[in-house]
TISEVEX-837187 format. One record per residue (C-alpha): residue number from 1; residue in one letter; x, y, z. Coordinates in steps of 0.05 Angstrom, whole numbers, padded with zeros to 5 digits, m for minus. Each point is the difference from the previous one (the first is absolute). Example, Ala and Ser with C-alpha at 12.3 -4.5 7.8 and 13.67 -1.06 7.14 Angstrom:
<atom><num>1</num><residu>a</residu><px>00246</px><py>m00090</py><pz>00156</pz></atom>
<atom><num>2</num><residu>s</residu><px>00027</px><py>00069</py><pz>m00013</pz></atom>
! end
This chain:
<atom><num>1</num><residu>m</residu><px>00102</px><py>m00437</py><pz>m00292</pz></atom>
<atom><num>2</num><residu>t</residu><px>m00053</px><py>m00012</py><pz>00050</pz></atom>
<atom><num>3</num><residu>h</residu><px>00029</px><py>00013</py><pz>00071</pz></atom>
<atom><num>4</num><residu>d</residu><px>m00034</px><py>m00039</py><pz>00061</pz></atom>
<atom><num>5</num><residu>i</residu><px>m00007</px><py>00065</py><pz>00040</pz></atom>
<atom><num>6</num><residu>v</residu><px>00012</px><py>00075</py><pz>m00018</pz></atom>
<atom><num>7</num><residu>f</residu><px>00001</px><py>00052</py><pz>00053</pz></atom>
<atom><num>8</num><residu>l</residu><px>m00029</px><py>00068</py><pz>m00016</pz></atom>
<atom><num>9</num><residu>f</residu><px>00021</px><py>00062</py><pz>00043</pz></atom>
<atom><num>10</num><residu>d</residu><px>m00034</px><py>00059</py><pz>00005</pz></atom>
<atom><num>11</num><residu>v</residu><px>00052</px><py>00056</py><pz>00005</pz></atom>
<atom><num>12</num><residu>d</residu><px>m00042</px><py>00070</py><pz>00040</pz></atom>
<atom><num>13</num><residu>n</residu><px>m00013</px><py>m00024</py><pz>00076</pz></atom>
<atom><num>14</num><residu>t</residu><px>00020</px><py>m00060</py><pz>m00016</pz></atom>
<atom><num>15</num><residu>l</residu><px>00076</px><py>m00010</py><pz>m00007</pz></atom>
<atom><num>16</num><residu>l</residu><px>00012</px><py>00076</py><pz>00007</pz></atom>
<atom><num>17</num><residu>n</residu><px>m00025</px><py>00057</py><pz>00052</pz></atom>
<atom><num>18</num><residu>n</residu><px>m00042</px><py>00045</py><pz>m00053</pz></atom>
<atom><num>19</num><residu>d</residu><px>m00035</px><py>00027</py><pz>00067</pz></atom>
<atom><num>20</num><residu>r</residu><px>00064</px><py>00026</py><pz>00017</pz></atom>
<atom><num>21</num><residu>v</residu><px>00015</px><py>00025</py><pz>m00079</pz></atom>
<atom><num>22</num><residu>q</residu><px>m00063</px><py>00036</py><pz>00005</pz></atom>
<atom><num>23</num><residu>a</residu><px>00014</px><py>00037</py><pz>00075</pz></atom>
<atom><num>24</num><residu>d</residu><px>00062</px><py>00025</py><pz>m00034</pz></atom>
<atom><num>25</num><residu>l</residu><px>m00027</px><py>00019</py><pz>m00058</pz></atom>
<atom><num>26</num><residu>d</residu><px>m00055</px><py>00040</py><pz>00042</pz></atom>
<atom><num>27</num><residu>i</residu><px>00057</px><py>00034</py><pz>00043</pz></atom>
<atom><num>28</num><residu>y</residu><px>00037</px><py>00020</py><pz>m00061</pz></atom>
<atom><num>29</num><residu>l</residu><px>m00064</px><py>00027</py><pz>m00029</pz></atom>
<atom><num>30</num><residu>r</residu><px>m00012</px><py>00053</py><pz>00065</pz></atom>
<atom><num>31</num><residu>v</residu><px>00073</px><py>00021</py><pz>00007</pz></atom>
<atom><num>32</num><residu>e</residu><px>00013</px><py>00015</py><pz>m00071</pz></atom>
<atom><num>33</num><residu>h</residu><px>m00068</px><py>00025</py><pz>m00022</pz></atom>
<atom><num>34</num><residu>g</residu><px>m00038</px><py>00017</py><pz>00063</pz></atom>
<atom><num>35</num><residu>a</residu><px>m00068</px><py>m00041</py><pz>00022</pz></atom>
<atom><num>36</num><residu>i</residu><px>m00054</px><py>00034</py><pz>m00043</pz></atom>
<atom><num>37</num><residu>a</residu><px>00040</px><py>m00042</py><pz>m00058</pz></atom>
<atom><num>38</num><residu>r</residu><px>00014</px><py>m00057</py><pz>00032</pz></atom>
<atom><num>39</num><residu>d</residu><px>m00073</px><py>m00008</py><pz>00018</pz></atom>
<atom><num>40</num><residu>r</residu><px>m00017</px><py>00022</py><pz>m00079</pz></atom>
<atom><num>41</num><residu>y</residu><px>00045</px><py>m00056</py><pz>m00028</pz></atom>
<atom><num>42</num><residu>w</residu><px>m00023</px><py>m00051</py><pz>00050</pz></atom>
<atom><num>43</num><residu>a</residu><px>m00074</px><py>00010</py><pz>m00025</pz></atom>
<atom><num>44</num><residu>i</residu><px>00021</px><py>m00001</py><pz>m00076</pz></atom>
<atom><num>45</num><residu>f</residu><px>00050</px><py>m00068</py><pz>00021</pz></atom>
<atom><num>46</num><residu>e</residu><px>m00068</px><py>m00029</py><pz>00030</pz></atom>
<atom><num>47</num><residu>a</residu><px>m00049</px><py>00023</py><pz>m00052</pz></atom>
<atom><num>48</num><residu>l</residu><px>00048</px><py>m00026</py><pz>m00050</pz></atom>
<atom><num>49</num><residu>r</residu><px>00002</px><py>m00068</py><pz>00036</pz></atom>
<atom><num>50</num><residu>s</residu><px>m00075</px><py>m00010</py><pz>m00001</pz></atom>
<atom><num>51</num><residu>e</residu><px>00000</px><py>00016</py><pz>m00072</pz></atom>
<atom><num>52</num><residu>l</residu><px>00062</px><py>m00048</py><pz>m00020</pz></atom>
<atom><num>53</num><residu>g</residu><px>m00006</px><py>m00052</py><pz>00056</pz></atom>
<atom><num>54</num><residu>y</residu><px>00074</px><py>00009</py><pz>00020</pz></atom>
<atom><num>55</num><residu>a</residu><px>00048</px><py>00050</py><pz>00027</pz></atom>
<atom><num>56</num><residu>d</residu><px>00024</px><py>00043</py><pz>m00053</pz></atom>
<atom><num>57</num><residu>y</residu><px>00053</px><py>00054</py><pz>00046</pz></atom>
<atom><num>58</num><residu>l</residu><px>00024</px><py>00030</py><pz>m00074</pz></atom>
<atom><num>59</num><residu>g</residu><px>m00073</px><py>00001</py><pz>m00031</pz></atom>
<atom><num>60</num><residu>a</residu><px>m00023</px><py>00045</py><pz>00060</pz></atom>
<atom><num>61</num><residu>l</residu><px>00064</px><py>00043</py><pz>m00003</pz></atom>
<atom><num>62</num><residu>e</residu><px>m00005</px><py>00014</py><pz>m00073</pz></atom>
<atom><num>63</num><residu>r</residu><px>m00080</px><py>00016</py><pz>00020</pz></atom>
<atom><num>64</num><residu>y</residu><px>00018</px><py>00048</py><pz>00058</pz></atom>
<atom><num>65</num><residu>r</residu><px>00051</px><py>00027</py><pz>m00052</pz></atom>
<atom><num>66</num><residu>v</residu><px>m00052</px><py>00014</py><pz>m00052</pz></atom>
<atom><num>67</num><residu>e</residu><px>m00028</px><py>00044</py><pz>00067</pz></atom>
<atom><num>68</num><residu>d</residu><px>00063</px><py>00044</py><pz>00008</pz></atom>
<atom><num>69</num><residu>m</residu><px>00038</px><py>m00004</py><pz>m00053</pz></atom>
<atom><num>70</num><residu>h</residu><px>00041</px><py>00062</py><pz>00020</pz></atom>
<atom><num>71</num><residu>d</residu><px>00028</px><py>m00032</py><pz>00059</pz></atom>
<atom><num>72</num><residu>p</residu><px>00067</px><py>m00032</py><pz>m00021</pz></atom>
<atom><num>73</num><residu>r</residu><px>00012</px><py>m00035</py><pz>00069</pz></atom>
<atom><num>74</num><residu>l</residu><px>m00056</px><py>m00052</py><pz>m00027</pz></atom>
<atom><num>75</num><residu>l</residu><px>00053</px><py>m00021</py><pz>m00045</pz></atom>
<atom><num>76</num><residu>r</residu><px>00052</px><py>m00024</py><pz>00059</pz></atom>
<atom><num>77</num><residu>m</residu><px>m00060</px><py>m00045</py><pz>00035</pz></atom>
<atom><num>78</num><residu>s</residu><px>00007</px><py>m00057</py><pz>m00067</pz></atom>
<atom><num>79</num><residu>n</residu><px>00078</px><py>m00003</py><pz>00020</pz></atom>
<atom><num>80</num><residu>w</residu><px>m00012</px><py>m00009</py><pz>00068</pz></atom>
<atom><num>81</num><residu>l</residu><px>m00052</px><py>m00052</py><pz>m00019</pz></atom>
<atom><num>82</num><residu>v</residu><px>00048</px><py>m00042</py><pz>m00051</pz></atom>
<atom><num>83</num><residu>d</residu><px>00058</px><py>00004</py><pz>00049</pz></atom>
<atom><num>84</num><residu>y</residu><px>m00026</px><py>m00018</py><pz>00061</pz></atom>
<atom><num>85</num><residu>p</residu><px>00037</px><py>m00059</py><pz>00037</pz></atom>
<atom><num>86</num><residu>f</residu><px>m00046</px><py>m00047</py><pz>m00004</pz></atom>
<atom><num>87</num><residu>a</residu><px>00051</px><py>m00054</py><pz>00019</pz></atom>
<atom><num>88</num><residu>e</residu><px>m00001</px><py>00028</py><pz>00068</pz></atom>
<atom><num>89</num><residu>r</residu><px>m00084</px><py>m00012</py><pz>m00002</pz></atom>
<atom><num>90</num><residu>l</residu><px>00001</px><py>m00079</py><pz>m00004</pz></atom>
<atom><num>91</num><residu>y</residu><px>m00035</px><py>m00031</py><pz>00057</pz></atom>
<atom><num>92</num><residu>s</residu><px>00056</px><py>m00044</py><pz>00050</pz></atom>
<atom><num>93</num><residu>g</residu><px>m00002</px><py>m00073</py><pz>m00025</pz></atom>
<atom><num>94</num><residu>a</residu><px>m00029</px><py>00026</py><pz>m00062</pz></atom>
<atom><num>95</num><residu>l</residu><px>00063</px><py>m00028</py><pz>m00054</pz></atom>
<atom><num>96</num><residu>e</residu><px>00004</px><py>m00058</py><pz>00045</pz></atom>
<atom><num>97</num><residu>a</residu><px>m00069</px><py>m00016</py><pz>m00013</pz></atom>
<atom><num>98</num><residu>v</residu><px>00015</px><py>m00003</py><pz>m00076</pz></atom>
<atom><num>99</num><residu>k</residu><px>00052</px><py>m00036</py><pz>00006</pz></atom>
<atom><num>100</num><residu>h</residu><px>m00030</px><py>m00056</py><pz>00048</pz></atom>
<atom><num>101</num><residu>a</residu><px>m00055</px><py>m00004</py><pz>m00050</pz></atom>
<atom><num>102</num><residu>r</residu><px>00047</px><py>m00019</py><pz>m00055</pz></atom>
<atom><num>103</num><residu>r</residu><px>00014</px><py>m00060</py><pz>00031</pz></atom>
<atom><num>104</num><residu>w</residu><px>m00077</px><py>m00031</py><pz>m00028</pz></atom>
<atom><num>105</num><residu>g</residu><px>00007</px><py>00038</py><pz>m00066</pz></atom>
<atom><num>106</num><residu>p</residu><px>00002</px><py>00069</py><pz>m00039</pz></atom>
<atom><num>107</num><residu>v</residu><px>m00013</px><py>00063</py><pz>00029</pz></atom>
<atom><num>108</num><residu>v</residu><px>m00038</px><py>00058</py><pz>m00039</pz></atom>
<atom><num>109</num><residu>i</residu><px>m00023</px><py>00070</py><pz>00020</pz></atom>
<atom><num>110</num><residu>l</residu><px>m00071</px><py>00006</py><pz>m00009</pz></atom>
<atom><num>111</num><residu>s</residu><px>m00009</px><py>00075</py><pz>00005</pz></atom>
<atom><num>112</num><residu>d</residu><px>m00055</px><py>00061</py><pz>m00021</pz></atom>
<atom><num>113</num><residu>g</residu><px>00019</px><py>00062</py><pz>m00025</pz></atom>
<atom><num>114</num><residu>d</residu><px>00028</px><py>00052</py><pz>m00050</pz></atom>
<atom><num>115</num><residu>a</residu><px>00044</px><py>m00015</py><pz>m00058</pz></atom>
<atom><num>116</num><residu>v</residu><px>00053</px><py>00046</py><pz>00027</pz></atom>
<atom><num>117</num><residu>f</residu><px>00002</px><py>00015</py><pz>00076</pz></atom>
<atom><num>118</num><residu>q</residu><px>m00011</px><py>m00076</py><pz>00022</pz></atom>
<atom><num>119</num><residu>p</residu><px>00051</px><py>m00032</py><pz>m00038</pz></atom>
<atom><num>120</num><residu>r</residu><px>00056</px><py>00058</py><pz>00029</pz></atom>
<atom><num>121</num><residu>k</residu><px>m00028</px><py>m00019</py><pz>00067</pz></atom>
<atom><num>122</num><residu>v</residu><px>00014</px><py>m00076</py><pz>m00011</pz></atom>
<atom><num>123</num><residu>q</residu><px>00069</px><py>00022</py><pz>m00033</pz></atom>
<atom><num>124</num><residu>r</residu><px>00019</px><py>00046</py><pz>00055</pz></atom>
<atom><num>125</num><residu>s</residu><px>m00015</px><py>m00052</py><pz>00055</pz></atom>
<atom><num>126</num><residu>g</residu><px>00037</px><py>m00050</py><pz>m00024</pz></atom>
<atom><num>127</num><residu>l</residu><px>m00061</px><py>m00044</py><pz>m00011</pz></atom>
<atom><num>128</num><residu>w</residu><px>00009</px><py>m00007</py><pz>m00078</pz></atom>
<atom><num>129</num><residu>q</residu><px>00068</px><py>m00034</py><pz>00007</pz></atom>
<atom><num>130</num><residu>a</residu><px>m00015</px><py>m00040</py><pz>00056</pz></atom>
<atom><num>131</num><residu>f</residu><px>m00067</px><py>m00029</py><pz>m00046</pz></atom>
<atom><num>132</num><residu>d</residu><px>00053</px><py>m00015</py><pz>m00053</pz></atom>
<atom><num>133</num><residu>g</residu><px>m00046</px><py>00053</py><pz>m00050</pz></atom>
<atom><num>134</num><residu>h</residu><px>m00059</px><py>m00042</py><pz>00009</pz></atom>
<atom><num>135</num><residu>v</residu><px>m00046</px><py>00058</py><pz>00016</pz></atom>
<atom><num>136</num><residu>l</residu><px>m00075</px><py>00009</py><pz>m00021</pz></atom>
<atom><num>137</num><residu>i</residu><px>m00045</px><py>00064</py><pz>00007</pz></atom>
<atom><num>138</num><residu>y</residu><px>m00057</px><py>00011</py><pz>m00018</pz></atom>
<atom><num>139</num><residu>v</residu><px>m00054</px><py>00050</py><pz>00008</pz></atom>
<atom><num>140</num><residu>h</residu><px>m00054</px><py>m00046</py><pz>00035</pz></atom>
<atom><num>141</num><residu>k</residu><px>00043</px><py>m00067</py><pz>00015</pz></atom>
<atom><num>142</num><residu>e</residu><px>m00062</px><py>m00040</py><pz>00016</pz></atom>
<atom><num>143</num><residu>e</residu><px>m00018</px><py>00003</py><pz>m00064</pz></atom>
<atom><num>144</num><residu>e</residu><px>00063</px><py>m00023</py><pz>m00032</pz></atom>
<atom><num>145</num><residu>l</residu><px>00004</px><py>m00067</py><pz>00026</pz></atom>
<atom><num>146</num><residu>d</residu><px>m00003</px><py>m00026</py><pz>m00069</pz></atom>
<atom><num>147</num><residu>d</residu><px>00060</px><py>00041</py><pz>m00010</pz></atom>
<atom><num>148</num><residu>v</residu><px>00034</px><py>m00023</py><pz>00062</pz></atom>
<atom><num>149</num><residu>a</residu><px>m00008</px><py>m00070</py><pz>m00026</pz></atom>
<atom><num>150</num><residu>r</residu><px>00023</px><py>00008</py><pz>m00064</pz></atom>
<atom><num>151</num><residu>f</residu><px>00070</px><py>00026</py><pz>00020</pz></atom>
<atom><num>152</num><residu>y</residu><px>00006</px><py>m00041</py><pz>00052</pz></atom>
<atom><num>153</num><residu>p</residu><px>m00036</px><py>m00073</py><pz>m00002</pz></atom>
<atom><num>154</num><residu>a</residu><px>m00017</px><py>m00032</py><pz>00060</pz></atom>
<atom><num>155</num><residu>n</residu><px>m00039</px><py>m00053</py><pz>00032</pz></atom>
<atom><num>156</num><residu>h</residu><px>m00002</px><py>00034</py><pz>00066</pz></atom>
<atom><num>157</num><residu>y</residu><px>00010</px><py>00074</py><pz>00019</pz></atom>
<atom><num>158</num><residu>v</residu><px>00008</px><py>00034</py><pz>00071</pz></atom>
<atom><num>159</num><residu>l</residu><px>m00024</px><py>00072</py><pz>m00002</pz></atom>
<atom><num>160</num><residu>i</residu><px>00034</px><py>00047</py><pz>00061</pz></atom>
<atom><num>161</num><residu>d</residu><px>m00038</px><py>00075</py><pz>m00003</pz></atom>
<atom><num>162</num><residu>d</residu><px>m00013</px><py>00032</py><pz>00051</pz></atom>
<atom><num>163</num><residu>k</residu><px>m00065</px><py>00029</py><pz>m00033</pz></atom>
<atom><num>164</num><residu>l</residu><px>m00069</px><py>m00053</py><pz>00024</pz></atom>
<atom><num>165</num><residu>r</residu><px>m00034</px><py>00024</py><pz>m00064</pz></atom>
<atom><num>166</num><residu>i</residu><px>00053</px><py>m00024</py><pz>m00039</pz></atom>
<atom><num>167</num><residu>l</residu><px>00008</px><py>m00062</py><pz>00026</pz></atom>
<atom><num>168</num><residu>d</residu><px>m00081</px><py>m00011</py><pz>00004</pz></atom>
<atom><num>169</num><residu>a</residu><px>00004</px><py>00014</py><pz>m00072</pz></atom>
<atom><num>170</num><residu>v</residu><px>00047</px><py>m00052</py><pz>m00027</pz></atom>
<atom><num>171</num><residu>k</residu><px>m00021</px><py>m00055</py><pz>00049</pz></atom>
<atom><num>172</num><residu>k</residu><px>m00071</px><py>00015</py><pz>m00034</pz></atom>
<atom><num>173</num><residu>i</residu><px>00037</px><py>m00007</py><pz>m00069</pz></atom>
<atom><num>174</num><residu>w</residu><px>00055</px><py>m00058</py><pz>00014</pz></atom>
<atom><num>175</num><residu>g</residu><px>m00041</px><py>m00034</py><pz>00052</pz></atom>
<atom><num>176</num><residu>s</residu><px>00043</px><py>m00067</py><pz>00025</pz></atom>
<atom><num>177</num><residu>q</residu><px>00054</px><py>00024</py><pz>m00044</pz></atom>
<atom><num>178</num><residu>v</residu><px>00027</px><py>00049</py><pz>00038</pz></atom>
<atom><num>179</num><residu>t</residu><px>00022</px><py>00015</py><pz>00077</pz></atom>
<atom><num>180</num><residu>t</residu><px>m00010</px><py>00068</py><pz>00025</pz></atom>
<atom><num>181</num><residu>v</residu><px>00049</px><py>00032</py><pz>00053</pz></atom>
<atom><num>182</num><residu>f</residu><px>m00025</px><py>00056</py><pz>00041</pz></atom>
<atom><num>183</num><residu>p</residu><px>00059</px><py>00048</py><pz>00032</pz></atom>
<atom><num>184</num><residu>r</residu><px>m00042</px><py>00042</py><pz>00055</pz></atom>
<atom><num>185</num><residu>q</residu><px>00049</px><py>00066</py><pz>m00028</pz></atom>
<atom><num>186</num><residu>g</residu><px>m00023</px><py>00075</py><pz>m00020</pz></atom>
<atom><num>187</num><residu>h</residu><px>m00062</px><py>00031</py><pz>00002</pz></atom>
<atom><num>188</num><residu>y</residu><px>m00047</px><py>m00047</py><pz>m00031</pz></atom>
<atom><num>189</num><residu>a</residu><px>00016</px><py>m00052</py><pz>00048</pz></atom>
<atom><num>190</num><residu>t</residu><px>m00025</px><py>00030</py><pz>00054</pz></atom>
<atom><num>191</num><residu>d</residu><px>m00069</px><py>00027</py><pz>m00031</pz></atom>
<atom><num>192</num><residu>r</residu><px>m00052</px><py>m00023</py><pz>00041</pz></atom>
<atom><num>193</num><residu>e</residu><px>m00036</px><py>00009</py><pz>m00066</pz></atom>
<atom><num>194</num><residu>t</residu><px>00037</px><py>m00040</py><pz>m00045</pz></atom>
<atom><num>195</num><residu>l</residu><px>00012</px><py>m00055</py><pz>00058</pz></atom>
<atom><num>196</num><residu>a</residu><px>m00077</px><py>m00001</py><pz>00018</pz></atom>
<atom><num>197</num><residu>k</residu><px>m00013</px><py>m00011</py><pz>m00084</pz></atom>
<atom><num>198</num><residu>y</residu><px>00047</px><py>m00059</py><pz>m00024</pz></atom>
<atom><num>199</num><residu>p</residu><px>00038</px><py>m00069</py><pz>00020</pz></atom>
<atom><num>200</num><residu>h</residu><px>00067</px><py>00010</py><pz>00038</pz></atom>
<atom><num>201</num><residu>g</residu><px>00039</px><py>m00043</py><pz>m00049</pz></atom>
<atom><num>202</num><residu>e</residu><px>00020</px><py>m00072</py><pz>00012</pz></atom>
<atom><num>203</num><residu>i</residu><px>00066</px><py>00020</py><pz>00033</pz></atom>
<atom><num>204</num><residu>q</residu><px>00002</px><py>00064</py><pz>00045</pz></atom>
<atom><num>205</num><residu>i</residu><px>00059</px><py>00019</py><pz>00022</pz></atom>
<atom><num>206</num><residu>d</residu><px>00021</px><py>00075</py><pz>00038</pz></atom>
<atom><num>207</num><residu>h</residu><px>00054</px><py>00015</py><pz>m00042</pz></atom>
<atom><num>208</num><residu>i</residu><px>00027</px><py>m00022</py><pz>m00062</pz></atom>
<atom><num>209</num><residu>g</residu><px>00067</px><py>m00028</py><pz>00034</pz></atom>
<atom><num>210</num><residu>e</residu><px>m00041</px><py>m00054</py><pz>00030</pz></atom>
<atom><num>211</num><residu>l</residu><px>m00007</px><py>m00037</py><pz>m00069</pz></atom>
<atom><num>212</num><residu>v</residu><px>00066</px><py>m00032</py><pz>00019</pz></atom>
<atom><num>213</num><residu>n</residu><px>m00038</px><py>m00042</py><pz>00052</pz></atom>
<atom><num>214</num><residu>y</residu><px>m00045</px><py>m00041</py><pz>m00052</pz></atom>
<atom><num>215</num><residu>d</residu><px>00008</px><py>m00059</py><pz>m00040</pz></atom>
<atom><num>216</num><residu>f</residu><px>m00024</px><py>00000</py><pz>m00071</pz></atom>
<atom><num>217</num><residu>t</residu><px>00016</px><py>m00069</py><pz>m00014</pz></atom>
<atom><num>218</num><residu>h</residu><px>m00069</px><py>m00033</py><pz>00003</pz></atom>
<atom><num>219</num><residu>l</residu><px>m00019</px><py>00044</py><pz>m00058</pz></atom>
<atom><num>220</num><residu>v</residu><px>00054</px><py>m00031</py><pz>m00045</pz></atom>
<atom><num>221</num><residu>k</residu><px>m00030</px><py>m00064</py><pz>m00045</pz></atom>
! end
């Protein structure tokens, strides 16, 4: 079945305040392991993100563990991550925005990430249930649009994402078949270099909850 519209929602810093999650992790690492260990973890994390193209928290922990095999405290960090209360980090109005979009068509999570921690985050936050299991997670989602269209064929797509790079890449591929929505949330949304480099989407909102103010009836054909 081909839908009139399918809404594609990013997760990190679009529906969920991932900057706050990182800040809490930073505090945890400093308190439990000290500033030196914290700084080393983040250095590994950033190096791995550059290598993989997405944030891999557990992968960075595994690499750090190889460097320090004799610190049993590191094993507790994985529990801290997978048991984190992600539902408390959903942005205000996020679930209402999802419910609003469903008036016109299916809602789908379209996220980047690893195959373990990112699904866990989606599940623990309550988003998996809110989206009725319609969850797609890729390494580079902008390279998987054919797969997205295969699972969720539509005449038109609405992509909601805090990363202007992603919005721009998808717009270049899908053209008039997609409407891009830029919620100005998270560190990417305030990065001057990024803001100067990419268009700001066809719809700009200050926070995800503002999506309820938009009518998408004109996209239905």
